C-alpha positions as CSV (number, residue, x, y, z in Angstrom):
1,X,-2.3,13.7,-2.0
2,X,-5.6,15.6,-1.8
3,X,-4.2,17.6,1.1
4,X,-4.5,14.7,3.5
5,X,-2.0,14.4,6.3
6,X,-1.0,10.9,7.1
7,X,0.2,9.8,10.6
8,X,3.9,9.2,11.1
9,X,5.1,5.7,12.1
10,X,4.6,4.0,14.5
11,X,1.1,5.5,14.7
12,X,0.6,4.6,11.0
13,X,2.3,1.3,11.1
14,X,-1.0,-0.6,11.1
15,X,-1.6,0.8,7.6
16,X,1.7,-0.6,6.4
17,X,0.6,-4.0,7.9
18,X,-2.7,-3.8,6.0
19,X,-0.8,-3.2,2.8
20,X,1.5,-6.2,3.6
21,X,-1.6,-8.4,4.3
22,X,-3.2,-7.3,1.0
23,X,0.0,-7.9,-1.0
24,X,1.5,-4.5,-1.9
25,X,0.2,-4.5,-5.5
26,X,-1.4,-6.6,-8.1
27,X,-0.4,-7.9,-11.5
28,X,-2.3,-6.6,-14.5
29,X,-1.8,-7.0,-18.2
30,X,0.6,-4.0,-18.2
31,X,2.8,-5.1,-15.3
32,X,2.4,-4.3,-11.7
33,X,-0.5,-2.0,-10.7
34,X,-1.9,-0.6,-7.5
35,X,-4.5,-2.5,-5.5
36,X,-8.0,-2.0,-6.6
37,X,-10.4,-0.1,-4.4
38,X,-12.8,-3.1,-4.1
39,X,-9.9,-5.3,-2.8
40,X,-9.2,-2.8,0.0
41,X,-12.9,-2.5,0.8
42,X,-13.3,-6.3,0.9
43,X,-10.4,-6.5,3.3
44,X,-11.9,-3.8,5.5
45,X,-15.3,-5.6,5.5
46,X,-13.6,-8.9,6.6
47,X,-11.1,-7.5,9.1
48,X,-12.7,-4.2,10.4
49,X,-9.9,-1.8,9.4
50,X,-9.4,0.5,7.7
51,X,-12.5,2.4,8.6
52,X,-11.8,6.1,7.8
53,X,-11.7,7.4,4.2
54,X,-8.2,8.8,4.7
55,X,-7.0,5.3,5.7
56,X,-8.3,3.8,2.5
57,X,-6.6,6.6,0.5
58,X,-3.3,6.0,2.4
59,X,-3.3,2.3,1.7
60,X,-4.1,2.9,-2.0
61,X,-1.4,5.7,-2.2
62,X,1.2,3.4,-0.7
63,X,0.2,0.6,-3.2
64,X,0.3,3.0,-6.1
65,X,3.8,4.3,-5.1
66,X,5.0,0.7,-4.8
67,X,3.7,-0.1,-8.2
68,X,5.3,3.0,-9.8
69,X,8.7,2.1,-8.4
70,X,8.4,-1.5,-9.3
71,X,7.6,-0.6,-12.9
72,X,10.5,1.9,-13.1
73,X,13.0,0.6,-15.6
74,X,15.8,3.1,-15.2
75,X,19.1,1.4,-15.1
76,X,20.3,2.9,-11.8
77,X,17.0,2.5,-10.0
78,X,16.7,-0.1,-7.3
79,X,13.3,-1.7,-7.2
80,X,11.4,-1.7,-3.9
81,X,11.5,-4.9,-1.8
82,X,9.8,-6.2,1.2
83,X,11.5,-6.1,4.6
84,X,10.7,-8.2,7.6
85,X,9.2,-6.1,10.3
86,X,10.7,-6.9,13.7
87,X,8.3,-6.7,16.6
88,X,10.1,-5.8,19.9
């Protein structure tokens, strides 16, 4: 989105961990929605990451993609789910 190139895992795994900490998405009156910008900013102020604009955008984009798939009602569509991340 916006011509930004995001890092490939494992370099970008910390961004996925941020999203997991924040909770993937939020509930709104229409169903599941992406995390609000102020929630990501508050997390960054408390924890210290993300710091770069592209990191904020990446976390928001991942949350938005999750919300879109979660709200998809097609019969053959499998909703996203959370996986346990194994640390070696």
